[in-house]
VOSE-27840 format. One record per residue (C-alpha): x, y, z; residue number from 1. Coordinates in nm, 3 decimals, decimal comma. Layout:
REM VOSE-27840
NODE; X; Y; Z; NUM $
...
***
This chain:
REM VOSE-27840
NODE; -0,024; 0,001; 0,012; 1 $
NODE; 0,175; 0,288; -0,091; 2 $
NODE; 0,145; 0,623; 0,030; 3 $
NODE; -0,119; 0,872; -0,158; 4 $
NODE; 0,101; 1,167; -0,237; 5 $
NODE; -0,006; 1,532; -0,137; 6 $
NODE; 0,049; 1,895; -0,182; 7 $
NODE; 0,064; 2,088; 0,157; 8 $
NODE; 0,021; 2,434; 0,213; 9 $
NODE; 0,022; 2,698; 0,502; 10 $
NODE; -0,114; 3,014; 0,560; 11 $
NODE; 0,232; 3,160; 0,703; 12 $
NODE; 0,007; 3,382; 0,880; 13 $
NODE; -0,191; 3,146; 1,038; 14 $
NODE; 0,048; 2,916; 1,143; 15 $
NODE; -0,242; 2,700; 1,374; 16 $
NODE; -0,399; 2,644; 1,062; 17 $
NODE; -0,259; 2,309; 0,834; 18 $
NODE; -0,422; 2,281; 0,455; 19 $
NODE; -0,344; 1,971; 0,250; 20 $
NODE; -0,427; 1,911; -0,170; 21 $
NODE; -0,381; 1,466; -0,235; 22 $
NODE; -0,358; 1,342; -0,589; 23 $
NODE; -0,416; 1,092; -0,772; 24 $
NODE; -0,066; 0,885; -0,690; 25 $
NODE; -0,028; 0,619; -0,444; 26 $
NODE; -0,294; 0,446; -0,271; 27 $
NODE; -0,479; 0,113; -0,345; 28 $
NODE; -0,752; 0,167; -0,610; 29 $
NODE; -0,746; -0,004; -0,960; 30 $
NODE; -0,848; 0,167; -1,308; 31 $
NODE; -1,006; 0,392; -1,443; 32 $
NODE; -0,976; 0,477; -1,034; 33 $
NODE; -0,582; 0,455; -1,022; 34 $
NODE; -0,486; 0,494; -0,763; 35 $
NODE; -0,553; 0,725; -0,469; 36 $
NODE; -0,923; 0,778; -0,519; 37 $
NODE; -1,134; 0,896; -0,199; 38 $
NODE; -1,469; 0,900; -0,303; 39 $
NODE; -1,713; 0,637; -0,250; 40 $
NODE; -1,945; 0,774; -0,522; 41 $
NODE; -1,772; 0,719; -0,835; 42 $
NODE; -1,764; 0,331; -0,859; 43 $
NODE; -1,490; 0,244; -0,701; 44 $
NODE; -1,462; -0,065; -0,489; 45 $
NODE; -1,521; 0,054; -0,112; 46 $
NODE; -1,241; -0,131; 0,030; 47 $
NODE; -1,027; 0,049; -0,182; 48 $
NODE; -1,175; 0,367; -0,152; 49 $
NODE; -1,187; 0,330; 0,286; 50 $
NODE; -0,807; 0,143; 0,297; 51 $
NODE; -0,739; 0,500; 0,067; 52 $
NODE; -0,920; 0,758; 0,315; 53 $
NODE; -0,747; 0,605; 0,623; 54 $
NODE; -0,429; 0,676; 0,482; 55 $
NODE; -0,476; 1,037; 0,439; 56 $
NODE; -0,665; 1,064; 0,767; 57 $
NODE; -0,376; 0,890; 0,951; 58 $
NODE; -0,111; 1,120; 0,730; 59 $
NODE; -0,269; 1,409; 0,823; 60 $
NODE; -0,303; 1,320; 1,196; 61 $
NODE; -0,684; 1,443; 1,223; 62 $
NODE; -0,926; 1,316; 1,495; 63 $
NODE; -1,187; 1,350; 1,297; 64 $
NODE; -1,333; 1,347; 0,920; 65 $
NODE; -1,610; 1,589; 0,786; 66 $
NODE; -1,759; 1,571; 0,435; 67 $
NODE; -2,042; 1,602; 0,226; 68 $
NODE; -2,258; 1,506; -0,067; 69 $
NODE; -2,191; 1,769; -0,287; 70 $
NODE; -2,453; 1,860; -0,542; 71 $
NODE; -2,308; 2,190; -0,700; 72 $
NODE; -2,510; 2,411; -0,469; 73 $
NODE; -2,431; 2,668; -0,198; 74 $
NODE; -2,539; 2,489; 0,105; 75 $
NODE; -2,287; 2,502; 0,399; 76 $
NODE; -2,288; 2,294; 0,663; 77 $
NODE; -2,163; 2,461; 1,016; 78 $
NODE; -1,993; 2,264; 1,303; 79 $
NODE; -2,076; 1,927; 1,089; 80 $
NODE; -2,030; 1,601; 1,301; 81 $
NODE; -1,729; 1,411; 1,203; 82 $
NODE; -1,716; 1,054; 1,134; 83 $
NODE; -1,494; 0,760; 1,057; 84 $
NODE; -1,328; 0,787; 0,735; 85 $
NODE; -1,447; 0,456; 0,640; 86 $
NODE; -1,823; 0,557; 0,619; 87 $
NODE; -1,987; 0,760; 0,413; 88 $
NODE; -2,120; 1,118; 0,447; 89 $
NODE; -2,478; 1,175; 0,502; 90 $
NODE; -2,553; 1,529; 0,459; 91 $
NODE; -2,586; 1,726; 0,117; 92 $
NODE; -2,413; 2,072; 0,090; 93 $
NODE; -2,129; 2,196; -0,067; 94 $
NODE; -1,903; 2,393; 0,218; 95 $
NODE; -1,825; 2,318; 0,564; 96 $
NODE; -1,683; 2,533; 0,859; 97 $
NODE; -1,625; 2,483; 1,209; 98 $
NODE; -1,419; 2,579; 1,503; 99 $
NODE; -1,306; 2,206; 1,617; 100 $
NODE; -0,951; 2,178; 1,607; 101 $
NODE; -0,890; 1,814; 1,435; 102 $
NODE; -1,160; 1,800; 1,216; 103 $
NODE; -1,032; 1,788; 0,863; 104 $
NODE; -1,343; 1,967; 0,634; 105 $
NODE; -1,296; 1,732; 0,302; 106 $
NODE; -1,354; 1,907; -0,009; 107 $
NODE; -1,371; 1,635; -0,286; 108 $
NODE; -1,271; 1,747; -0,678; 109 $
NODE; -1,143; 1,607; -1,023; 110 $
NODE; -1,153; 1,996; -1,228; 111 $
NODE; -1,395; 2,214; -0,942; 112 $
NODE; -1,165; 2,419; -0,744; 113 $
NODE; -1,143; 2,337; -0,367; 114 $
NODE; -1,170; 2,650; -0,178; 115 $
NODE; -1,030; 2,655; 0,180; 116 $
NODE; -1,041; 2,926; 0,409; 117 $
NODE; -0,868; 3,047; 0,732; 118 $
NODE; -0,939; 3,267; 0,985; 119 $
NODE; -0,611; 3,515; 1,140; 120 $
NODE; -0,709; 3,408; 1,450; 121 $
NODE; -0,664; 3,027; 1,374; 122 $
NODE; -0,968; 2,985; 1,529; 123 $
NODE; -1,214; 2,923; 1,245; 124 $
NODE; -1,179; 2,719; 0,885; 125 $
NODE; -1,419; 2,657; 0,617; 126 $
NODE; -1,377; 2,450; 0,318; 127 $
NODE; -1,601; 2,512; -0,028; 128 $
NODE; -1,637; 2,330; -0,355; 129 $
NODE; -1,704; 2,511; -0,656; 130 $
NODE; -1,697; 2,412; -1,022; 131 $
NODE; -1,873; 2,638; -1,293; 132 $
NODE; -2,222; 2,660; -1,137; 133 $
NODE; -2,070; 2,772; -0,824; 134 $
NODE; -1,903; 3,017; -0,980; 135 $
NODE; -2,176; 3,111; -1,130; 136 $
NODE; -2,395; 3,147; -0,837; 137 $
NODE; -2,107; 3,326; -0,706; 138 $
NODE; -2,066; 3,057; -0,407; 139 $
NODE; -1,674; 3,202; -0,308; 140 $
NODE; -1,850; 3,535; -0,238; 141 $
NODE; -2,126; 3,395; -0,054; 142 $
NODE; -1,953; 3,116; 0,138; 143 $
NODE; -1,701; 3,420; 0,272; 144 $
NODE; -1,993; 3,619; 0,371; 145 $
NODE; -2,177; 3,304; 0,545; 146 $
NODE; -1,872; 3,201; 0,708; 147 $
NODE; -1,832; 3,549; 0,837; 148 $
NODE; -2,163; 3,618; 0,956; 149 $
NODE; -2,160; 3,228; 1,187; 150 $
NODE; -1,863; 3,338; 1,361; 151 $
NODE; -1,873; 3,703; 1,393; 152 $
NODE; -1,586; 3,737; 1,188; 153 $
NODE; -1,461; 4,031; 0,955; 154 $
NODE; -1,389; 3,911; 0,554; 155 $
NODE; -1,025; 4,131; 0,616; 156 $
NODE; -0,934; 3,873; 0,856; 157 $
NODE; -0,927; 3,568; 0,644; 158 $
NODE; -0,737; 3,373; 0,428; 159 $
NODE; -0,775; 3,168; 0,083; 160 $
NODE; -0,655; 2,921; -0,093; 161 $
NODE; -0,738; 2,767; -0,366; 162 $
NODE; -0,646; 2,401; -0,517; 163 $
NODE; -0,494; 2,189; -0,831; 164 $
NODE; -0,869; 2,234; -1,032; 165 $
NODE; -0,926; 2,322; -1,413; 166 $
NODE; -0,742; 2,610; -1,573; 167 $
NODE; -0,740; 2,914; -1,709; 168 $
NODE; -0,631; 2,736; -2,079; 169 $
NODE; -0,852; 2,402; -2,002; 170 $
NODE; -1,198; 2,529; -1,900; 171 $
NODE; -1,358; 2,529; -2,277; 172 $
NODE; -1,725; 2,664; -2,257; 173 $
NODE; -1,876; 2,610; -2,612; 174 $
NODE; -2,217; 2,723; -2,441; 175 $
NODE; -2,135; 3,053; -2,280; 176 $
NODE; -2,435; 3,227; -2,313; 177 $
NODE; -2,646; 2,961; -2,157; 178 $
NODE; -2,387; 2,861; -1,937; 179 $
NODE; -2,253; 3,202; -1,796; 180 $
NODE; -2,415; 3,435; -1,981; 181 $
NODE; -2,328; 3,837; -2,057; 182 $
NODE; -2,205; 3,886; -1,686; 183 $
NODE; -1,930; 3,650; -1,706; 184 $
NODE; -1,775; 3,838; -2,034; 185 $
NODE; -1,461; 3,984; -1,853; 186 $
NODE; -1,347; 3,633; -1,746; 187 $
NODE; -1,459; 3,424; -2,084; 188 $
NODE; -1,201; 3,426; -2,431; 189 $
NODE; -1,455; 3,397; -2,721; 190 $
NODE; -1,098; 3,311; -2,926; 191 $
NODE; -1,026; 3,016; -2,744; 192 $
NODE; -1,401; 2,967; -2,544; 193 $
NODE; -1,211; 2,933; -2,259; 194 $
NODE; -1,285; 3,089; -1,896; 195 $
NODE; -1,095; 3,195; -1,636; 196 $
NODE; -1,242; 3,073; -1,363; 197 $
NODE; -0,900; 3,108; -1,115; 198 $
NODE; -0,915; 3,442; -1,192; 199 $
NODE; -1,305; 3,454; -1,121; 200 $
NODE; -1,305; 3,277; -0,786; 201 $
NODE; -0,973; 3,520; -0,683; 202 $
NODE; -1,218; 3,840; -0,790; 203 $
NODE; -1,550; 3,689; -0,595; 204 $
NODE; -1,340; 3,664; -0,292; 205 $
NODE; -1,233; 4,013; -0,322; 206 $
NODE; -1,555; 4,148; -0,368; 207 $
NODE; -1,671; 3,948; -0,071; 208 $
NODE; -1,372; 4,194; 0,122; 209 $
NODE; -1,096; 3,909; 0,110; 210 $
NODE; -0,805; 4,123; 0,058; 211 $
NODE; -0,598; 4,001; -0,243; 212 $
NODE; -0,242; 3,939; -0,084; 213 $
NODE; -0,467; 3,706; 0,120; 214 $
NODE; -0,569; 3,518; -0,119; 215 $
NODE; -0,364; 3,209; -0,310; 216 $
NODE; -0,359; 2,984; -0,603; 217 $
NODE; -0,204; 2,611; -0,621; 218 $
NODE; -0,164; 2,702; -1,050; 219 $
NODE; -0,211; 2,330; -1,133; 220 $
NODE; -0,469; 2,217; -1,393; 221 $
NODE; -0,602; 1,886; -1,309; 222 $
NODE; -0,700; 1,832; -1,681; 223 $
NODE; -0,348; 1,920; -1,793; 224 $
NODE; -0,138; 1,698; -1,566; 225 $
NODE; -0,331; 1,396; -1,551; 226 $
NODE; -0,075; 1,192; -1,448; 227 $
NODE; -0,078; 1,357; -1,122; 228 $
NODE; -0,458; 1,446; -1,049; 229 $
NODE; -0,790; 1,319; -1,131; 230 $
NODE; -1,027; 1,494; -1,429; 231 $
NODE; -1,420; 1,432; -1,516; 232 $
NODE; -1,339; 1,650; -1,827; 233 $
NODE; -1,049; 1,417; -1,915; 234 $
NODE; -1,262; 1,054; -1,825; 235 $
NODE; -1,555; 1,193; -1,985; 236 $
NODE; -1,327; 1,173; -2,378; 237 $
NODE; -1,310; 0,844; -2,323; 238 $
NODE; -1,514; 0,511; -2,400; 239 $
NODE; -1,498; 0,482; -1,973; 240 $
NODE; -1,630; 0,797; -1,836; 241 $
NODE; -1,504; 0,698; -1,466; 242 $
NODE; -1,265; 0,831; -1,267; 243 $
NODE; -1,157; 0,917; -0,901; 244 $
NODE; -1,175; 1,214; -0,687; 245 $
NODE; -0,880; 1,395; -0,515; 246 $
NODE; -0,931; 1,578; -0,228; 247 $
NODE; -0,828; 1,958; -0,071; 248 $
NODE; -0,848; 1,933; 0,342; 249 $
NODE; -0,821; 2,182; 0,555; 250 $
NODE; -0,792; 2,147; 0,968; 251 $
NODE; -0,723; 2,342; 1,316; 252 $
NODE; -0,385; 2,157; 1,453; 253 $
NODE; -0,459; 1,995; 1,777; 254 $
***
């Protein structure tokens, strides 16, 4: 059983908070979910998924695993009850926030953006799942606002990092007018028919009051780095339209 490779991230000004973004490398899943799939919902063998999740849980030193059945909406679950990594999610939603140390907020992705938020105090964290539908409904911005409202925080004290996801040159939208519409033309290149979702997320976070200097991004494209990450779009171009999921995780250190 190979260790799962991941990309760590730390907010320099918030040492109490840890972040990690897993890859598809390592783990025990067989093709087309090879090898570090952490989702029970994509047709993989449950025993393999459970083993992969246990590897991640123990490597990060978590005391609780929190996740949702992600539905491309804007529902946030506050202070979710943790469960064992071998167990399935029981609630729908696309965002979580907690003040409980050791509870890892797990955002599953395979092209969508995992957006992780931390308050300057190190006492509050949140994780958001934002696909293009999430951007269209401004979930990055509304997520920040509700995170701050819940815990009586100021957006100027929030830090954010966007994990590996569909890059600007790979995010093609041939039906831009129906998928997005005129309001999103500043982020759309009509010649290449691509959307800069990374820049759109940054701008939505800034509009919610997060300072630009406190917004970070791992500029790693899931579609073009297929040896490193799962990509749903890449899988859909193949006869077998299945693939796994990596994840972004944020937690308050114990």
